C-alpha positions in Angstrom: -71.5 7.1 -2.2 -71.2 10.7 -3.6 -74.3 13.0 -2.8 -73.9 16.3 -4.8 -76.2 19.3 -4.5 -77.7 20.9 -8.0 -79.7 24.0 -8.8 -83.3 22.2 -9.5 -83.8 25.1 -12.5 -80.2 24.6 -13.9 -80.8 20.8 -13.7 -83.9 20.7 -15.9 -82.6 23.8 -18.2 -79.3 21.7 -19.1 -81.5 18.5 -19.3 -83.9 20.0 -21.8 -86.5 19.4 -19.6 -89.7 21.8 -18.8 -88.5 24.3 -15.7 -91.3 22.8 -13.4 -90.7 19.3 -14.2 -92.5 17.5 -11.3 -90.0 15.7 -8.8 -91.4 12.4 -9.0 -90.7 12.4 -12.9 -87.2 13.6 -12.3 -86.6 11.1 -9.4 -87.7 8.4 -11.9 -85.6 9.8 -14.5 -82.6 9.6 -12.1 -82.3 5.8 -12.6 -81.0 6.5 -15.3 -77.6 7.7 -13.4 -78.1 5.3 -10.8 -79.5 8.0 -8.6 -82.2 9.3 -6.6 -83.7 12.7 -5.2 -83.0 13.2 -1.3 -86.2 14.0 0.4 -85.4 17.0 1.7 -83.8 20.1 -0.4 -80.3 21.4 0.7 -81.9 24.2 3.0 -83.9 21.4 4.8 -87.5 21.8 3.2 -89.2 18.7 2.8 -89.9 17.7 -0.9 -92.3 14.7 0.1 -95.4 15.3 2.0 -96.2 13.0 5.1 -97.3 9.8 2.8 -94.0 10.0 0.9 -95.4 11.8 -2.0 -93.6 14.1 -4.3 -94.6 17.4 -3.7 -95.4 19.7 -6.9 -92.3 21.5 -8.1 -93.7 24.8 -8.9 -94.8 26.4 -5.6 -91.2 25.3 -4.6 -89.7 27.4 -7.3 -90.8 30.7 -6.2 -86.9 31.2 -5.1 -84.1 29.2 -5.6 -84.4 25.5 -5.3 -81.2 23.3 -4.4 -82.0 19.6 -4.5 -79.4 16.9 -3.4 -79.2 13.8 -5.6 -77.8 10.6 -3.9 -75.8 8.7 -6.3 -75.5 5.1 -6.0 -72.4 4.3 -8.2 -68.8 5.3 -7.7 -67.7 4.2 -11.3 -68.8 6.9 -13.2 -67.0 10.6 -12.1 -68.7 12.2 -15.3 -71.9 11.9 -13.3 -71.0 13.7 -10.0 -71.7 17.1 -11.2 -75.5 18.7 -12.6 -73.8 18.6 -16.2 -73.2 14.8 -16.4 -76.5 14.2 -14.8 -78.3 16.6 -17.3 -76.4 15.0 -20.2 -77.4 11.4 -19.1 -80.9 12.3 -19.2 -80.6 14.7 -22.4 -79.0 12.4 -24.6 -81.6 9.3 -23.3 -84.5 11.6 -24.7 -82.7 12.5 -27.9 -81.6 9.0 -28.6 -78.3 9.5 -29.6 -75.0 10.8 -27.9 -73.8 14.7 -28.0 -70.5 14.7 -30.3 -67.7 16.5 -28.6 -64.8 17.8 -31.3 -62.4 19.5 -29.1 -60.2 16.2 -28.1 -57.0 15.9 -30.1 -53.4 14.8 -29.8 -52.2 17.4 -32.2 -49.8 20.2 -30.7 -51.3 23.3 -30.1 -50.2 27.1 -29.8 -51.0 27.5 -26.4 -48.5 25.6 -24.3 -47.6 24.2 -20.7 -43.9 23.9 -20.2 -42.9 21.7 -17.4 -40.0 21.7 -14.8 -38.1 18.4 -14.9 -37.6 18.7 -11.3 -41.5 17.8 -10.7 -41.1 14.6 -11.9 -40.6 13.0 -8.5 -43.2 15.6 -7.1 -45.8 15.8 -8.8 -45.4 14.9 -12.3 -48.5 15.6 -14.5 -50.6 18.8 -15.7 -52.7 19.5 -18.2 -55.3 22.2 -19.4 -57.6 24.2 -21.7 -58.9 27.3 -22.3 -62.9 28.4 -22.5 -64.2 31.2 -24.3 -67.3 32.8 -25.9 -69.7 32.3 -22.8 -70.2 34.6 -20.0 -69.9 32.9 -16.4 -73.1 33.1 -14.2 -72.9 32.7 -10.3 -74.9 29.6 -10.8 -72.4 28.1 -13.1 -69.8 29.0 -10.7 -71.1 27.4 -7.9 -71.9 24.4 -10.2 -68.1 24.1 -11.4 -67.0 24.3 -7.6 -69.3 21.5 -6.9 -68.2 19.5 -9.4 -64.5 20.3 -8.8 -65.1 19.2 -5.2 -66.6 15.9 -6.0 -64.0 14.9 -8.6 -60.7 16.3 -6.5 -62.2 14.8 -3.1 -63.4 11.3 -4.5 -61.7 10.6 -7.6 -58.6 12.6 -6.5 -58.3 11.4 -3.3 -58.7 14.7 -1.4 -56.4 16.2 -4.1 -53.8 14.0 -3.9 -53.9 12.0 -7.2 -55.9 14.7 -9.0 -56.5 18.7 -8.3 -58.2 21.1 -10.3 -57.6 24.9 -10.7 -59.7 27.7 -12.5 -58.2 30.6 -13.6 -59.5 33.9 -15.4 -58.1 33.0 -18.9 -58.3 36.3 -20.6 -55.5 37.7 -18.4 -53.3 34.8 -18.8 -49.9 34.9 -21.1 -48.9 31.8 -22.8 -46.7 29.4 -22.2 -47.9 28.8 -18.5 -44.8 27.3 -16.7 -45.1 24.7 -14.4 -42.3 25.0 -11.7 -40.6 23.5 -8.9 -39.7 26.2 -6.3 -38.1 26.3 -2.5 -40.7 26.5 -0.1 -39.3 29.1 1.6 -38.0 31.4 -1.8 -41.2 32.9 -3.5 -44.0 34.7 -2.4 -47.6 35.5 -3.6 -51.0 36.5 -2.1 -53.2 33.3 -1.8 -57.1 33.4 -1.8 -58.3 34.4 1.4 -60.0 31.6 3.6 -63.3 30.5 2.4 -64.7 30.2 6.1 -63.3 33.5 7.5 -64.4 37.1 6.8 -60.9 38.2 8.2 -57.6 36.2 7.6 -54.9 36.1 10.5 -52.7 38.5 8.4 -53.1 41.8 6.6 -55.2 42.1 3.5 -52.9 41.6 0.4 -50.4 40.1 2.6 -47.7 37.7 0.4 -46.9 34.4 1.9 -44.3 31.6 0.8 -45.3 28.0 -0.2 -44.1 27.1 3.4 -45.9 29.8 5.3 -49.3 29.2 3.4 -48.9 25.2 4.2 -48.3 26.2 8.2 -50.8 29.2 8.6 -53.5 29.3 5.9 -56.5 27.1 6.8 -56.6 25.6 2.9 -53.2 25.1 3.5 -53.3 23.3 6.6 -55.7 21.0 5.3 -53.8 19.8 2.2 -50.3 20.3 3.2 -49.6 16.3 3.9 -49.6 16.1 0.2 -46.7 17.9 0.0 -45.2 16.9 3.5 -41.5 16.1 3.4 -40.5 17.8 0.0 -38.2 20.6 -0.4 -39.7 21.9 -3.8 -43.3 22.7 -4.1 -44.9 22.7 -7.3 -45.8 26.6 -8.3 -47.8 27.6 -11.6 -47.0 31.1 -13.0 -47.7 32.4 -16.9 -45.3 33.8 -19.1 -45.0 37.5 -17.3 -44.5 35.7 -14.0 -48.0 36.1 -12.5 -48.9 33.6 -10.3 -51.9 31.5 -10.7 -51.4 28.6 -8.0 -49.7 26.8 -5.8 -50.8 23.2 -7.0 -52.5 20.9 -5.2 -53.1 24.0 -2.2 -54.6 26.8 -3.5 -55.2 29.6 -6.1 -53.5 33.1 -6.0 -55.8 36.2 -5.2 -54.9 37.4 -8.6 -55.4 35.1 -11.7 -56.8 32.5 -9.3 -60.0 34.5 -8.0 -62.7 33.7 -10.6 -66.1 35.7 -10.6 -69.2 35.9 -11.9 -69.2 37.7 -15.4 -66.2 36.0 -16.4 -65.7 36.0 -20.5 -62.9 33.5 -20.6 -61.6 30.7 -18.2 -58.4 28.5 -18.2 -59.0 25.3 -16.5 -56.2 23.1 -15.3 -55.5 19.9 -13.6 -52.1 18.8 -11.7 -51.7 15.0 -10.5 -50.0 11.7 -10.0 -51.8 9.7 -12.6 -51.8 10.6 -16.4 -54.9 9.1 -17.5 -56.8 10.0 -14.1 -55.9 13.6 -14.7 -56.8 13.3 -18.6 -60.2 11.7 -17.8 -60.9 14.6 -15.2 -60.1 17.4 -17.9 -62.6 16.0 -20.6 -65.2 15.5 -18.0 -64.7 19.4 -17.2 -64.3 20.1 -21.1 -67.4 18.3 -21.7 -69.4 20.2 -18.7 -68.5 23.5 -20.0 -69.3 22.9 -23.5 -72.5 22.0 -22.6 -72.9 25.3 -20.9 -71.9 27.0 -24.4 -68.6 27.6 -23.8 -65.9 26.8 -26.8 -63.0 24.6 -25.9 -59.5 25.4 -27.0 -57.0 22.8 -26.4 -53.5 23.3 -24.7 -50.5 21.1 -25.1 -48.1 20.2 -22.3 -44.4 20.0 -23.2 -42.7 17.5 -20.7 -38.9 17.1 -20.3 -39.5 13.6 -19.3 -41.2 10.6 -20.8 -44.9 9.9 -20.1 -47.2 7.2 -20.9 -48.4 9.1 -23.6 -45.4 11.1 -24.9 -43.8 14.1 -24.1 -46.4 16.2 -25.8 -49.7 15.8 -24.4 -52.4 17.8 -25.4 -55.9 17.9 -23.3 -58.7 17.5 -23.6 -57.3 14.1 -25.1 -58.9 11.2 -26.6 -59.4 8.4 -24.3 -61.0 5.9 -26.8 -62.0 2.5 -25.5 -64.0 -0.2 -26.9 -65.0 -3.4 -25.5 -66.8 -6.4 -27.4 -69.7 -8.4 -26.5 -71.5 -11.4 -27.8 -75.2 -10.7 -28.6 -76.0 -13.7 -27.2 -74.5 -12.8 -23.8 -77.2 -10.0 -23.8 -80.1 -12.4 -23.7 -78.1 -15.1 -21.5 -77.6 -12.2 -18.7 -80.8 -10.4 -19.0 -83.1 -13.5 -19.6 -84.9 -11.5 -22.6 -84.6 -12.2 -26.1 -82.8 -8.9 -27.9 -81.9 -8.2 -31.2 -78.8 -6.3 -32.2 -80.5 -3.3 -33.9 -82.3 -2.7 -30.6 -78.9 -3.1 -28.4 -77.1 -0.4 -30.8 -80.3 2.0 -30.6 -80.6 1.8 -26.6 -76.8 2.1 -26.4 -76.9 5.2 -28.3 -79.4 6.6 -26.1 -76.9 6.0 -23.0 -74.2 7.9 -25.0 -72.5 4.7 -26.1 -71.9 4.4 -29.7 -71.8 0.6 -30.7 -72.2 -1.6 -34.0 -72.7 -4.7 -34.9 -70.0 -7.0 -36.0 -71.4 -10.4 -37.0 -72.6 -12.1 -33.8 -70.6 -9.4 -31.4 -71.4 -6.3 -30.4 -68.4 -3.4 -30.3 -69.3 -0.7 -28.1 -67.1 2.7 -27.5 -67.3 4.8 -24.7 -67.3 8.8 -25.0 -64.3 10.4 -24.1 -65.3 11.5 -20.4 -65.9 7.8 -19.4 -63.3 5.2 -18.6 -65.4 2.5 -16.6 -65.7 -0.4 -18.6 -63.9 -3.3 -17.3 -65.8 -6.5 -18.6 -68.5 -7.0 -21.4 -71.0 -7.3 -18.5 -70.8 -3.6 -18.3 -72.0 -2.7 -21.6 -74.7 -5.1 -21.0 -75.8 -3.1 -17.9 -75.4 0.1 -19.7 -78.1 -1.5 -22.4 -80.4 -2.7 -19.6 -80.4 0.8 -17.5 -81.1 2.4 -21.0 -83.8 0.4 -21.9 -85.6 0.3 -18.3 -85.6 -2.5 -15.6 -89.0 -2.4 -15.4 -89.1 -4.3 -19.0 -87.4 -7.4 -17.7 -90.6 -9.6 -16.9 -90.7 -10.8 -13.6 -90.6 -14.8 -13.1 -91.7 -16.9 -9.9 -89.2 -19.6 -9.0 -90.1 -22.5 -10.4 -88.7 -24.8 -7.3 -89.0 -24.6 -4.0 -85.6 -24.3 -2.2 -84.5 -23.7 1.6 -82.0 -21.5 2.0 -79.0 -22.3 4.2 -75.3 -20.8 5.2 -72.7 -22.2 2.7 -70.3 -24.3 4.9 -67.5 -21.9 4.2 -69.4 -19.0 5.6 -70.4 -20.9 8.8 -66.5 -21.7 9.3 -65.3 -18.4 8.9 -67.8 -17.4 11.4 -66.5 -19.9 13.7 -63.1 -18.6 13.1 -64.1 -15.1 13.6 -65.9 -16.1 16.9 -62.7 -17.7 18.4 -60.3 -14.8 17.3 -62.7 -12.3 19.1 -62.6 -14.7 21.9 -58.8 -14.5 21.8 -59.3 -10.5 22.4 -58.5 -9.2 18.9 -60.5 -6.7 17.1 -62.1 -7.6 13.6 -61.2 -5.5 10.9 -63.1 -5.4 7.4 -60.3 -4.2 4.5 -60.9 -3.5 1.0 -59.6 -6.2 -1.7 -58.4 -3.4 -3.9 -55.0 -2.0 -3.3 -51.8 -1.0 -4.7 -48.8 -2.8 -5.8 -46.8 -0.6 -3.1 -49.0 -2.1 -0.4 -48.8 -5.5 -1.1 -44.9 -5.6 -2.5 -42.6 -2.4 -2.1 -43.7 -1.7 2.0 -43.5 -5.4 2.5 -40.3 -5.6 1.3 -41.4 -8.0 -1.3 -40.2 -8.4 -4.8 -42.7 -9.2 -7.6 -39.9 -10.4 -10.0 -39.1 -12.8 -7.4 -40.3 -16.5 -7.8 -43.3 -17.4 -5.3 -42.1 -19.6 -2.4 -43.7 -22.6 -1.7 -46.3 -22.7 -1.1 -47.6 -19.4 -2.9 -48.3 -17.1 0.1 -46.2 -14.6 -1.3 -44.0 -13.6 -4.2 -44.7 -13.8 -7.8 -47.3 -11.3 -10.0 -50.2 -10.0 -8.5 -53.6 -9.5 -10.1 -53.8 -6.3 -11.6 -56.8 -4.2 -12.6 -57.4 -3.6 -16.1 -57.9 0.2 -17.3 -57.0 1.1 -14.0 -57.4 4.8 -13.0 -55.8 5.2 -9.6 -52.7 3.4 -8.7 -53.7 3.0 -5.1 -56.4 0.4 -6.4 -54.5 -1.1 -9.5 -54.2 -4.3 -8.0 -56.4 -7.1 -5.9 -54.4 -8.0 -2.8 -52.8 -11.7 -2.5 -52.2 -11.7 1.3 -54.2 -9.9 4.0 -51.4 -8.8 6.4 -50.5 -5.8 4.3 -54.2 -4.8 5.0 -53.9 -5.1 8.6 -50.5 -3.2 8.6 -52.1 -0.2 6.6 -54.6 0.2 9.3 -51.9 -0.2 12.2 -50.1 2.7 10.4 -53.1 4.7 11.0 -53.6 3.6 14.5 -50.4 4.9 16.3 -52.3 7.1 18.5 -54.3 4.1 20.0 -53.4 2.4 23.0 -51.2 -0.3 22.9 -51.4 -3.6 22.4 -53.2 -3.6 19.1 -54.6 -7.0 18.7 -56.2 -7.1 15.0 -57.7 -9.6 12.7 -59.6 -9.9 9.3 -61.1 -13.1 7.6 -61.3 -11.9 4.0 -60.9 -12.8 0.4 -57.5 -12.8 -1.4 -57.2 -13.3 -5.5 -53.8 -15.2 -6.4 -52.4 -15.1 -9.9 -52.9 -18.5 -11.7 -52.4 -18.5 -15.4 -54.2 -22.0 -15.2 -57.6 -20.7 -13.8 -60.2 -19.6 -15.8 -59.9 -16.0 -15.5 -56.2 -16.3 -14.5 -56.7 -15.9 -10.8 -58.1 -18.0 -8.0 -60.1 -16.3 -5.1 -59.2 -17.8 -1.6 -60.2 -16.8 1.8 -57.5 -16.2 4.5 -57.3 -15.5 8.0 -54.8 -12.8 9.4 -54.1 -11.5 12.8 -51.5 -8.8 13.8 -50.4 -8.1 17.3 -48.5 -4.6 17.9 -46.6 -4.6 21.2 -43.4 -3.7 22.6 -43.5 -7.3 23.7 -44.6 -8.7 20.8 -42.6 -11.6 19.3 -42.6 -14.6 17.3 -44.0 -16.6 20.6 -47.0 -14.0 20.5 -48.2 -15.2 17.2 -47.5 -18.8 17.8 -49.5 -18.9 21.3 -52.5 -17.5 19.2 -51.9 -20.2 16.4 -51.8 -23.1 19.1 -55.0 -21.9 20.6 -56.8 -21.5 17.3 -55.5 -25.0 15.7 -56.4 -26.5 19.3 -59.9 -25.4 19.2 -60.4 -26.6 15.6 -58.9 -29.8 16.2 -56.3 -30.0 13.8 -52.9 -31.2 14.5 -50.1 -29.2 12.9 -46.2 -28.6 13.2 -44.1 -25.0 12.4 -41.1 -25.5 10.2 -38.4 -23.0 9.1 -39.4 -21.1 6.2 -37.8 -17.8 4.5 -40.0 -14.8 4.1 -38.7 -11.2 3.1 -41.5 -9.4 5.3 -40.1 -11.3 8.5 -36.9 -11.4 10.5 -34.9 -14.4 9.3 -35.0 -17.3 12.0 -38.1 -15.9 13.3 -40.5 -17.0 10.5 -42.2 -20.3 10.2 -44.6 -22.6 7.8 -47.3 -23.9 9.4 -48.1 -27.7 8.0 -50.8 -30.2 8.7 -49.2 -32.9 10.5 -51.1 -36.6 9.7 -54.0 -38.0 8.3 -56.4 -40.3 9.8 -54.2 -43.3 8.6 -51.6 -41.9 10.3 -49.5 -41.2 7.2 -47.6 -38.0 6.8 -49.5 -35.0 5.2 -48.0 -32.5 3.3 -51.1 -29.5 3.6 -49.4 -26.1 4.3 -51.9 -23.9 6.4 -50.3 -20.5 6.4 -47.3 -19.2 8.1 -46.5 -16.7 11.1 -43.7 -15.0 12.2 -42.2 -11.5 13.6 -42.1 -8.7 11.2 -39.0 -7.1 10.0 -37.7 -3.9 11.4 -37.5 -2.5 7.9 -41.4 -3.4 7.1 -42.1 -2.0 10.2 -40.3 1.4 9.1 -42.1 1.1 6.0 -45.5 1.3 7.4 -44.5 4.0 10.1 -45.2 1.5 13.2 -44.1 2.5 16.8 -43.6 -1.0 18.4 -42.5 -4.6 17.5 -45.2 -6.8 15.5 -45.9 -10.4 15.0 -48.4 -11.8 12.6 -49.9 -14.9 11.4 -51.9 -15.9 8.0 -53.9 -18.8 7.4 -55.8 -20.5 4.5 -59.6 -21.1 5.6 -59.7 -23.3 2.7 -56.8 -25.2 4.0 -58.1 -25.4 7.5 -61.3 -26.8 6.3 -59.8 -29.5 4.5 -57.6 -30.4 7.3 -60.2 -30.3 9.6 -62.2 -32.6 7.5 -59.4 -35.4 7.1 -57.4 -35.0 10.3 -58.1 -37.3 13.3 
């Protein structure tokens, strides 16, 4: 969960709170952003006494006071900065959201021109100008703090989104986003942040390749451009260098100091809507501080999801419809549409009633609604959870583990006893992980049974392609861990008992959730028999009779993959219950994942194992 550092006085000013607002009051208000104050200031000073009571704020404000705020939600990147937190507190006090008028789809005179060679490298860029204010040191530090939080978490360490800040009054438009050979151009990069003297002469111009090999910042982010002959390069109309995205700014236009009266903010990345949301957040942050935002249009020589001329900040309108009755059903309190609309407005969400439905529209700096429950949650937070009357249980019950959980624990214990190490992986993943790198074609019909192939469950309103799908098998997760474990001693024996979601148009929500066991053996001596020996031992301990039969699966070597089937019922009749599959992974799959040794694997359905164990003699 994100933890950010903010200047206390700056936060109170932006939130329209008194400068010496008690820490206890601020901590209570932070429930609006699912956050809480850390018990110590950024410099280590305690903010609470020995009893846990918050200290008075006024004595602490004799000098600068930086406090840390721990956020409990990763769905709201607009809150990962002092401006976003202050905006939420300010809107709630005012009872209505602040309107921002700078988003547009109209083409603008100030432009960014894109080199067509960047499409396979880092295809998207956007930016805007901010004028009419003077940058203070506190504001610059706050921008850097928000920039780092966005690019570290939302932008995956600058991989999918990176941000640049420049001296806007010295830039000649159009800005050119180019692709250049790594060793053919030179510019002076910003000096290393943690060194007083860089290991080269002051003002030394370096090529992109030299920066990525020698500069500390370049070394930290060189992995993003690894293996590419061309590098992104940002220059203005005069040829003055702005930056080497997403690595480092230049020491010229890219060196911003307090006192600047104009700023150019840009972002580059791999996901267009994620980039647009980032720029909308930054534009709102600067507007809250008194800057006037001037949009900039990017011209692309190739198609994008939003056309070939995209202006930023960009409107990202998104609405969610919820039945009024659902608010009462989920919260357990009677509510009326007038209160719903008013409370959502105080939370920054414009809503209107349409018969028995509420239509809620997120502001341009938010894109986190996936379901009507998200709207109800915003209403509940704005109204205050303390308003919900507590009720004692009406019935006495005794809790117990679900039989499925007990069975999963049994399987875990057996696998650990067989010498495997347990993993806990994310059910959210990307199409490349569960399809491309496994050599599975999503367009092909699913196998029988549906252990691979066919459509995967996709996330609506996705902002990051690495988390755009729900996994429908566990083995790719194990291989992803294996790809990062090549330095560990072999053999590697890993497993996971975890959930998958299979596309099922007949199901209520279009998908069914299952529990799977997957195990991976990576070793020079790993073969089909390696996985089969584990299968025999596991099913023998579970008392399940089975057989293996030839099968085809594109992730495995032909002739070295099999389907696992239950063999007979109590009455002796032949059974047709599929349990899972096992095999020796194909060389191309291992190459895709960067594995260093052969690997064998198995994957079994936990529900099928329970069913087989319950009915087999």
